C-alpha positions as CSV (number, residue, x, y, z in Angstrom):
1,M,-10.6,54.4,10.7
2,K,-10.5,54.4,7.3
3,H,-8.2,51.0,7.7
4,I,-11.2,49.4,9.6
5,G,-14.1,50.1,7.4
6,A,-11.8,48.7,4.5
7,L,-11.0,45.8,6.7
8,L,-14.8,45.5,7.9
9,L,-16.0,45.3,3.9
10,L,-13.5,43.0,3.2
11,V,-14.3,40.6,5.7
12,V,-18.4,41.4,5.1
13,L,-17.2,40.2,1.3
14,L,-15.1,37.8,2.5
15,L,-18.2,35.6,4.4
16,A,-20.8,36.8,1.8
17,G,-18.8,34.7,-0.8
18,A,-18.8,31.9,1.9
19,P,-21.3,29.6,1.2
20,G,-20.0,28.8,-2.7
21,W,-17.1,27.3,-0.5
22,A,-19.3,24.7,0.7
23,K,-19.2,21.1,-0.3
24,E,-22.3,19.1,-0.1
25,A,-23.2,17.8,3.1
26,T,-22.7,13.9,3.7
27,P,-26.9,13.0,4.5
28,L,-27.6,11.1,7.5
29,A,-27.9,7.3,7.3
30,E,-31.4,6.2,6.8
31,D,-31.4,3.1,8.3
32,P,-28.7,2.3,10.7
33,V,-29.2,-1.4,9.7
34,V,-28.5,-0.8,6.2
35,E,-25.3,1.2,6.7
36,Q,-24.0,-1.0,9.3
37,R,-23.8,-4.0,6.5
38,L,-22.5,-1.5,4.3
39,I,-19.9,-0.5,6.6
40,D,-19.0,-4.4,6.9
41,I,-19.3,-5.3,3.8
42,S,-16.9,-2.2,2.1
43,Q,-14.1,-2.8,5.3
44,E,-13.2,-5.8,3.4
45,M,-12.7,-4.5,0.1
46,R,-10.1,-2.7,-1.4
47,C,-10.2,1.2,-2.8
48,L,-9.3,0.5,-5.9
49,V,-8.1,4.2,-6.1
50,C,-6.1,4.0,-3.3
51,Q,-5.3,0.0,-3.1
52,N,-3.8,0.6,0.7
53,E,-7.1,1.9,2.2
54,S,-10.2,0.0,2.5
55,L,-13.2,1.0,0.6
56,A,-15.3,2.1,3.9
57,A,-12.7,4.6,4.6
58,S,-11.6,6.0,1.5
59,R,-12.7,9.4,0.1
60,A,-12.3,8.8,-3.5
61,D,-15.1,9.8,-5.7
62,L,-14.4,5.8,-6.8
63,A,-14.9,4.9,-3.5
64,L,-17.9,6.6,-2.6
65,D,-19.5,5.7,-6.0
66,L,-18.6,1.8,-4.8
67,R,-20.5,2.3,-1.6
68,R,-23.8,3.8,-3.0
69,E,-23.6,0.8,-5.2
70,I,-23.2,-1.6,-2.4
71,R,-26.2,0.5,-0.2
72,E,-28.4,-0.2,-3.8
73,L,-27.7,-3.9,-3.7
74,I,-28.5,-4.2,0.4
75,R,-31.3,-2.6,-0.1
76,A,-32.5,-4.7,-3.1
77,G,-32.2,-7.5,-0.4
78,R,-28.9,-9.4,-1.8
79,S,-27.3,-11.1,1.0
80,D,-23.0,-10.2,1.5
81,A,-22.1,-13.2,-0.1
82,E,-23.9,-12.2,-3.1
83,I,-22.6,-8.8,-3.2
84,R,-18.8,-9.7,-2.7
85,D,-19.4,-12.1,-5.5
86,F,-21.1,-8.9,-7.6
87,M,-17.8,-7.2,-7.1
88,V,-15.2,-9.9,-7.8
89,S,-16.9,-10.3,-10.7
90,R,-16.8,-6.6,-11.6
91,Y,-13.1,-5.5,-10.0
92,G,-11.3,-9.0,-9.6
93,D,-9.7,-10.1,-6.8
94,F,-7.7,-7.5,-6.0
95,V,-10.9,-5.5,-4.8
96,L,-10.7,-8.0,-1.6
97,Y,-8.1,-7.6,1.2
98,R,-7.8,-10.8,1.5
99,P,-8.2,-12.7,-1.8
100,P,-9.0,-16.3,-1.8
101,V,-6.1,-18.9,-2.1
102,K,-6.4,-20.5,-5.6
103,P,-4.1,-21.0,-8.3
104,T,-4.5,-18.0,-9.7
105,T,-3.6,-16.1,-6.9
106,W,-0.6,-18.4,-5.1
107,L,2.0,-16.1,-6.4
108,L,0.2,-13.5,-4.6
109,W,0.4,-15.6,-1.6
110,S,3.6,-17.3,-1.9
111,G,5.3,-14.3,-3.5
112,P,7.0,-12.7,-0.4
113,F,7.9,-15.8,1.2
114,L,9.8,-16.8,-2.4
115,L,11.5,-13.7,-2.5
116,M,12.6,-14.2,0.8
117,A,14.5,-17.7,-0.2
118,V,15.9,-16.2,-2.9
119,A,17.3,-13.5,-1.0
120,V,18.5,-15.7,1.3
121,V,20.5,-18.1,-0.9
122,V,22.2,-14.7,-2.8
123,L,23.4,-13.8,0.8
124,L,24.6,-17.7,1.6
125,V,26.7,-17.4,-2.1
126,Y,28.1,-14.3,-1.5
127,L,29.2,-15.5,1.6
128,R,30.7,-18.6,0.8
129,R,32.4,-16.5,-2.3
130,R,33.7,-14.0,0.2
131,E,34.8,-16.3,2.7
132,R,36.5,-18.8,0.1
133,A,38.5,-15.4,-1.1
134,A,40.0,-14.4,1.9
135,G,40.9,-18.2,2.5
136,R,42.9,-18.1,-0.6
137,D,46.5,-17.2,-0.5
138,V,46.7,-14.6,-2.9
139,L,50.8,-14.4,-3.5
140,T,52.4,-17.3,-5.0
141,S,55.7,-18.8,-3.2
142,D,58.1,-17.0,-5.3
143,E,56.3,-14.0,-4.3
144,R,56.2,-14.3,-0.8
145,S,60.2,-15.3,-0.9
146,R,60.7,-12.0,-2.6
147,A,58.3,-10.2,-0.5
148,Q,60.1,-11.8,3.2
149,A,64.1,-11.3,1.6
150,L,63.1,-7.3,0.5
151,L,61.4,-7.0,4.3
152,Q,64.7,-8.2,5.7
153,E,66.5,-6.1,3.4
154,G,64.6,-3.0,4.5
155,G,65.5,-3.8,8.3
156,Q,68.9,-3.9,7.7
């Protein structure tokens, strides 16, 4: 009976502290049109903290701040292109999941193909060298005749 009372007291104390563990609820969309535009724009942008998630999917504090900033720009009447330009001017082309092809991003776009070409050339050079080494005679004619003589002596 004592144990049940102690257990009940512990549960009551834990539940009394539960509101302190709660986080602030995310407010529901005030304007569904604004929220849909926010989602459309933020899906095309990269979270600068996570780098492998879109701004729409990320739960990082910076992503929340950037979405709040985009929401304010939408409410201010900016177009999607103006919002993208604002984000690029502030954070660079890296914020876009598909950065534009221009001289400053040529290496970004062509880098994987260049690395693949270098890897193929290195592989071909390696295979040719290995083939040449396998085709060469390892023994000179004198060494070959001595080895042949030793083999014949061992067999008799």
